[in-house]
PAZALO-201075 format. One record per residue: x negated, y, z negated of N, C-alpha, C in turn; residue number from 1. Coordinates in steps of 0.02 Angstrom, whole numbers, padded with zeros to 5 digits. Example, Ala and Ser with C-alpha at 12.3 -4.5 7.8 and 13.67 -1.06 7.14 Angstrom:
<pts>
- n_c1  n_c2  n_c3  ca_c1  ca_c2  ca_c3  c_c1  c_c2  c_c3  n
- -00660  -00284  -00390  -00615  -00225  -00390  -00660  -00165  -00390  1 .
- -00642  -00112  -00354  -00684  -00053  -00357  -00645  00002  -00394  2 .
</pts>
This chain:
<pts>
- n_c1  n_c2  n_c3  ca_c1  ca_c2  ca_c3  c_c1  c_c2  c_c3  n
- -04950  06078  -04471  -04927  06125  -04522  -04985  06172  -04537  1 .
- -04970  06236  -04540  -05019  06288  -04554  -05003  06319  -04622  2 .
- -05054  06330  -04663  -05046  06364  -04726  -05061  06438  -04715  3 .
- -05018  06480  -04742  -05025  06553  -04732  -04998  06590  -04793  4 .
- -05009  06655  -04793  -04980  06699  -04843  -04938  06751  -04807  5 .
- -04875  06756  -04825  -04830  06804  -04792  -04820  06865  -04838  6 .
- -04816  06923  -04807  -04797  06984  -04841  -04737  07013  -04804  7 .
- -04681  07020  -04839  -04621  07050  -04808  -04621  07125  -04819  8 .
- -04600  07162  -04769  -04596  07234  -04773  -04529  07254  -04805  9 .
- -04524  07317  -04823  -04464  07342  -04858  -04403  07345  -04812  10 .
- -04412  07341  -04745  -04355  07345  -04700  -04319  07278  -04692  11 .
- -04344  07224  -04722  -04310  07159  -04720  -04252  07162  -04768  12 .
- -04190  07161  -04741  -04130  07172  -04782  -04114  07113  -04828  13 .
- -04124  07052  -04804  -04104  06993  -04843  -04165  06950  -04859  14 .
- -04163  06914  -04915  -04220  06871  -04932  -04231  06816  -04880  15 .
- -04292  06791  -04878  -04309  06735  -04834  -04303  06671  -04874  16 .
- -04267  06623  -04846  -04258  06558  -04876  -04305  06508  -04842  17 .
- -04324  06456  -04878  -04364  06403  -04848  -04324  06374  -04790  18 .
- -04357  06364  -04732  -04323  06341  -04671  -04310  06397  -04622  19 .
- -04325  06459  -04641  -04316  06518  -04598  -04359  06511  -04535  20 .
- -04333  06535  -04478  -04367  06529  -04414  -04376  06597  -04381  21 .
- -04424  06637  -04404  -04436  06702  -04371  -04477  06694  -04308  22 .
- -04490  06750  -04276  -04535  06753  -04219  -04604  06775  -04243  23 .
- -04656  06749  -04212  -04724  06768  -04227  -04756  06793  -04162  24 .
- -04791  06849  -04166  -04825  06877  -04107  -04894  06846  -04104  25 .
- -04905  06805  -04053  -04968  06770  -04043  -04993  06783  -03972  26 .
- -05050  06816  -03967  -05080  06831  -03901  -05031  06867  -03855  27 .
- -04993  06914  -03882  -04948  06955  -03842  -04881  06923  -03825  28 .
- -04868  06863  -03850  -04804  06829  -03838  -04771  06810  -03904  29 .
- -04705  06803  -03903  -04667  06786  -03963  -04653  06710  -03964  30 .
- -04666  06680  -04023  -04655  06609  -04032  -04619  06599  -04098  31 .
- -04577  06547  -04101  -04541  06531  -04162  -04578  06477  -04200  32 .
- -04573  06481  -04266  -04600  06430  -04310  -04558  06426  -04372  33 .
- -04560  06369  -04406  -04519  06359  -04466  -04562  06373  -04528  34 .
- -04538  06419  -04570  -04571  06435  -04633  -04541  06391  -04688  35 .
- -04584  06358  -04727  -04562  06320  -04785  -04604  06339  -04845  36 .
- -04574  06335  -04904  -04609  06352  -04965  -04570  06324  -05024  37 .
- -04603  06321  -05082  -04573  06300  -05145  -04546  06361  -05182  38 .
- -04496  06351  -05222  -04472  06404  -05266  -04417  06446  -05236  39 .
- -04408  06505  -05267  -04354  06550  -05249  -04367  06584  -05182  40 .
- -04315  06618  -05156  -04320  06655  -05094  -04373  06709  -05098  41 .
- -04399  06730  -05040  -04449  06783  -05036  -04412  06848  -05021  42 .
- -04424  06899  -05062  -04390  06964  -05056  -04434  07017  -05025  43 .
- -04404  07076  -05013  -04439  07134  -04986  -04502  07148  -05027  44 .
- -04555  07170  -04993  -04618  07190  -05024  -04650  07135  -05066  45 .
- -04634  07073  -05052  -04663  07017  -05088  -04713  06980  -05044  46 .
- -04765  06953  -05075  -04815  06912  -05041  -04813  06842  -05072  47 .
- -04813  06791  -05029  -04807  06722  -05054  -04843  06675  -05007  48 .
- -04869  06620  -05036  -04899  06567  -04995  -04843  06526  -04964  49 .
- -04853  06508  -04900  -04802  06471  -04862  -04837  06420  -04818  50 .
- -04796  06376  -04789  -04818  06332  -04735  -04778  06349  -04673  51 .
- -04810  06345  -04615  -04775  06359  -04552  -04785  06300  -04506  52 .
- -04731  06276  -04477  -04735  06223  -04428  -04728  06254  -04359  53 .
- -04784  06256  -04322  -04785  06279  -04253  -04793  06217  -04209  54 .
- -04746  06203  -04165  -04753  06144  -04124  -04814  06145  -04077  55 .
- -04836  06203  -04055  -04889  06206  -04004  -04954  06237  -04027  56 .
- -04961  06256  -04090  -05019  06296  -04110  -05063  06263  -04163  57 .
- -05051  06200  -04181  -05094  06170  -04231  -05166  06169  -04207  58 .
- -05211  06186  -04252  -05283  06188  -04239  -05304  06242  -04190  59 .
- -05260  06287  -04169  -05278  06340  -04123  -05281  06408  -04157  60 .
- -05247  06416  -04213  -05248  06479  -04250  -05304  06476  -04302  61 .
- -05347  06524  -04301  -05406  06524  -04344  -05391  06552  -04414  62 .
- -05426  06525  -04464  -05421  06551  -04532  -05439  06625  -04531  63 .
- -05399  06665  -04565  -05410  06737  -04568  -05371  06776  -04515  64 .
- -05339  06741  -04468  -05298  06776  -04417  -05238  06809  -04450  65 .
- -05222  06869  -04428  -05165  06907  -04453  -05114  06911  -04397  66 .
- -05053  06887  -04409  -05000  06887  -04360  -04941  06927  -04385  67 .
- -04908  06962  -04340  -04847  07000  -04357  -04787  06954  -04353  68 .
- -04738  06966  -04398  -04677  06926  -04403  -04617  06969  -04384  69 .
- -04572  06942  -04343  -04514  06979  -04317  -04450  06939  -04326  70 .
- -04394  06976  -04336  -04328  06945  -04332  -04305  06947  -04259  71 .
- -04325  06998  -04223  -04313  07005  -04152  -04373  07045  -04125  72 .
- -04384  07047  -04060  -04442  07085  -04034  -04444  07158  -04055  73 .
- -04387  07187  -04074  -04386  07257  -04094  -04381  07266  -04170  74 .
- -04387  07212  -04209  -04378  07216  -04281  -04434  07178  -04317  75 .
- -04491  07212  -04328  -04547  07183  -04364  -04531  07184  -04439  76 .
- -04537  07125  -04472  -04518  07120  -04542  -04575  07103  -04589  77 .
- -04634  07088  -04561  -04689  07070  -04605  -04749  07046  -04566  78 .
- -04796  07015  -04603  -04856  06988  -04573  -04878  06927  -04611  79 .
- -04916  06884  -04577  -04944  06825  -04610  -05019  06824  -04599  80 .
- -05053  06797  -04649  -05124  06787  -04646  -05136  06712  -04647  81 .
- -05169  06685  -04595  -05182  06613  -04591  -05235  06595  -04642  82 .
- -05219  06545  -04685  -05266  06523  -04736  -05298  06458  -04714  83 .
</pts>
């Protein structure tokens, strides 16, 4: 499990619920991970602390890394900062 901070952009039409599985751009490739968090849904232009479960990336993503978040390869919806 990775701790991160997500920021959603204004083009994200619907709130993000805990359990959401977006794509993350890592080293030029897209990977899926499960976002979990406490509290209400995350809305447009909001920043929130989250946890991400990546099956293959534990201990490989460095603190301070910034990753782009996508709903599809052509639809970037935000970014995460690895904490």
